[in-house]
C-alpha positions in Angstrom: 105.0 110.7 126.6 104.9 113.4 129.0 102.3 116.2 130.2 102.9 119.7 129.0 100.1 121.2 131.1 96.7 119.9 132.3 95.1 118.0 129.7 97.9 118.3 127.1 100.6 115.9 126.3 103.1 115.2 124.0 105.4 112.2 123.0 108.9 111.7 123.8 111.1 110.2 121.0 114.6 110.2 120.0 115.9 109.4 116.5 117.9 107.3 116.0 116.7 105.2 118.8 119.2 105.2 121.6 121.3 102.0 122.1 120.4 100.2 124.1 116.8 101.2 123.6 114.9 101.8 126.6 112.3 99.7 128.0 108.9 100.9 127.2 105.7 100.6 128.8 102.1 99.1 127.7 101.1 102.8 127.2 104.0 103.5 124.7 103.1 100.2 122.8 99.4 101.1 122.3 100.1 104.8 121.5 102.7 103.5 118.8 100.3 101.0 117.3 97.7 103.7 117.4 99.2 106.5 116.0 102.5 106.1 114.0 101.6 102.4 112.8 97.6 103.1 112.2 96.5 106.4 112.3 99.6 107.9 110.6 99.2 105.4 107.6 95.6 105.8 107.0 96.0 109.7 107.0 99.2 109.3 104.5 97.6 106.6 102.3 93.8 107.1 102.4 93.5 110.6 104.0 94.9 114.1 103.8 98.1 113.3 105.2 98.0 115.6 108.2 98.4 113.4 110.9 101.8 114.2 112.7 103.4 112.7 115.9 104.1 116.4 117.1 100.6 117.6 116.6 98.7 115.1 118.4 97.3 115.2 122.1 98.3 111.8 123.5 96.1 110.0 125.8 96.9 110.1 129.4 94.6 107.3 130.7 94.0 103.6 130.0 90.7 104.3 128.6 91.8 107.3 126.4 94.8 104.8 125.2 92.1 102.1 124.1 89.9 104.7 122.5 92.8 105.8 120.8 94.0 102.5 119.3 90.5 101.5 118.4 90.2 104.8 116.1 93.6 104.2 114.8 92.5 100.6 113.9 89.2 101.2 112.4 90.6 104.3 110.6 93.4 101.8 108.9 91.2 98.7 108.6 88.1 100.3 107.2 90.3 102.3 104.4 92.1 98.8 103.4 89.1 97.2 103.2 87.6 100.0 100.6 90.8 99.8 98.7 90.3 96.2 98.0 92.4 93.7 96.4 93.6 96.1 93.4 95.2 98.4 96.0 97.1 95.8 97.7 99.0 95.1 94.4 99.9 98.8 93.8 103.0 100.4 95.1 102.8 101.9 98.4 104.1 105.2 97.3 106.2 108.0 98.2 104.7 108.1 101.9 106.9 104.9 102.8 110.2 106.3 102.0 112.7 103.8 100.7 109.6 101.4 100.5 107.7 103.3 98.0 108.1 100.7 95.2 107.0 97.8 97.5 103.2 96.6 97.0 100.8 98.2 99.2 100.2 94.5 100.5 103.7 94.4 102.0 102.8 97.3 104.2 99.6 95.5 105.3 101.6 92.6 106.4 104.2 94.9 108.3 101.2 96.5 110.2 99.7 93.3 110.8 103.1 92.0 112.5 103.3 95.4 114.3 99.8 94.6 115.9 101.0 91.0 116.8 104.3 91.9 118.1 103.3 94.9 120.2 99.8 93.3 121.2 101.8 90.3 122.6 104.2 92.3 124.2 101.3 94.6 126.1 99.5 91.2 127.2 102.6 89.8 128.4 103.5 93.0 130.7 99.7 93.3 131.7 99.8 89.7 133.0 103.4 89.7 134.4 101.9 93.1 136.4 98.8 91.1 137.5 101.1 88.4 139.0 104.1 90.2 140.3 
């Protein structure tokens, strides 16, 4: 993430991912979860599909990052809950590209793994920083 001007940020990303991939920060991990993992999916599958990486003002404080993560989490969680069991058995659809035919439950499980994986990394980095 980089600050473009006071109060305005953009995310740095590269596709394909560089080899070796860069070491990412707690802020990156939180924003990855909040934005592309949760808010983007909530928008694509339950909203108007307008959420985009390059059209979002990224948080630049820890409090802003936590708010961003909470908003993304609730948008996704609440929408999945409203969709019910029936939605879990339907295909994910074109928003998931090559995974379009996979059951929606597959996407829910993938995002659960993302939350556990990056959440665990964030906690580990925080603990290492506190005890260095």
